[in-house]
C-alpha positions in Angstrom: 3.3 -87.7 -91.8 0.2 -85.5 -92.0 0.3 -81.9 -91.1 -2.7 -79.8 -89.8 -2.8 -76.0 -89.8 -5.7 -74.1 -88.1 -6.9 -70.7 -89.0 -9.8 -68.4 -88.3 -9.3 -67.6 -84.6 -9.4 -64.2 -83.2 -11.3 -61.7 -80.9 -15.1 -61.6 -81.0 -17.8 -60.0 -78.8 -20.1 -62.2 -76.9 -23.0 -63.4 -79.1 -20.8 -63.2 -82.1 -19.5 -65.9 -84.5 -16.3 -67.3 -85.8 -15.4 -70.0 -88.3 -12.3 -72.1 -87.7 -10.6 -74.1 -90.5 -8.2 -77.0 -90.3 -6.2 -77.5 -93.5 -4.5 -80.9 -93.9 -1.6 -82.0 -96.1 -3.4 -85.2 -96.9 -7.0 -86.1 -97.9 -9.2 -85.4 -94.9 -11.4 -88.2 -95.9 -8.5 -90.7 -95.3 -8.7 -90.0 -91.6 -10.9 -92.2 -89.4 -11.9 -89.3 -87.2 -11.2 -85.6 -87.1 -12.0 -83.3 -84.1 -11.6 -79.9 -82.5 -10.3 -79.7 -78.9 -9.8 -76.6 -76.7 -7.7 -75.8 -73.8 -7.4 -72.9 -71.3 -4.5 -72.2 -69.0 -4.4 -74.6 -66.1 -7.0 -77.0 -67.5 -7.0 -80.2 -69.5 -7.6 -80.2 -73.2 -11.4 -81.0 -73.8 -13.1 -82.4 -76.8 -15.4 -79.8 -78.5 -16.6 -81.7 -81.5 -15.7 -84.6 -83.7 -16.6 -86.0 -87.1 -16.1 -89.6 -88.1 -15.0 -90.7 -91.5 -18.5 -91.7 -92.3 -19.8 -88.3 -91.4 -21.3 -88.8 -88.0 -20.7 -86.0 -85.6 -20.6 -85.5 -81.9 -20.5 -82.4 -79.6 -19.6 -81.4 -76.1 -22.8 -80.5 -74.2 -21.4 -77.0 -73.6 -21.5 -76.3 -77.4 -24.5 -78.3 -78.7 -26.8 -76.2 -80.8 -24.2 -73.4 -81.1 -21.2 -75.1 -82.9 -21.2 -77.1 -86.1 -18.4 -79.3 -87.4 -18.1 -80.0 -91.1 -15.7 -81.1 -93.8 -15.1 -79.3 -97.2 -14.0 -81.8 -99.8 -13.0 -79.1 -102.3 -10.8 -77.2 -99.9 -9.7 -80.2 -98.0 -10.5 -78.6 -94.7 -12.4 -79.5 -91.6 -14.4 -76.5 -90.2 -16.0 -75.4 -86.9 -18.7 -72.8 -87.2 -19.1 -71.2 -83.8 -22.2 -69.1 -83.2 -23.6 -67.4 -80.1 -20.1 -67.3 -78.5 -19.7 -66.9 -74.8 -16.7 -65.7 -72.8 -16.3 -69.3 -71.5 -15.6 -70.3 -75.1 -12.3 -68.5 -74.9 -9.5 -71.0 -75.4 -6.8 -72.3 -77.7 -8.6 -74.4 -80.3 -6.6 -77.3 -81.8 -7.4 -79.6 -84.7 -6.9 -83.4 -84.4 -6.9 -86.2 -86.9 -6.5 -89.9 -86.5 -5.2 -92.5 -89.0 -3.4 -95.2 -87.1 -1.7 -92.5 -85.1 -2.9 -89.1 -84.0 -1.9 -85.7 -85.5 -2.3 -82.3 -84.0 -2.2 -78.8 -85.3 -0.5 -76.0 -83.4 -3.7 -74.3 -82.4 -5.5 -71.0 -82.9 -6.6 -68.5 -80.2 -10.2 -67.7 -79.7 -11.1 -64.9 -77.3 -14.7 -63.9 -76.6 -14.8 -60.6 -74.9 -16.5 -57.3 -74.9 
């Protein structure tokens, strides 16, 4: 049973940057896909970015050119670099990994506000 733990959320001003990390209890390269989702109150969870086992990435249109998903083999983490943040990026961001079944982290809050 894999466990995922997110970190790096917080409060940032519009135009600022944050870096989220997702630490896994198992080798991140053993997952067929890893992804970041986000959710705001009253809305469905939406896919932000994903990275496949082979390294290909995909992004939601709303974050293309601003967010970058990556994996760090040495730290065994998946990361999301978020630049040029906007108030509409405010959400709970959750890490997801899939290997036969899906695993979720508990989420980390990101608030973009002046």
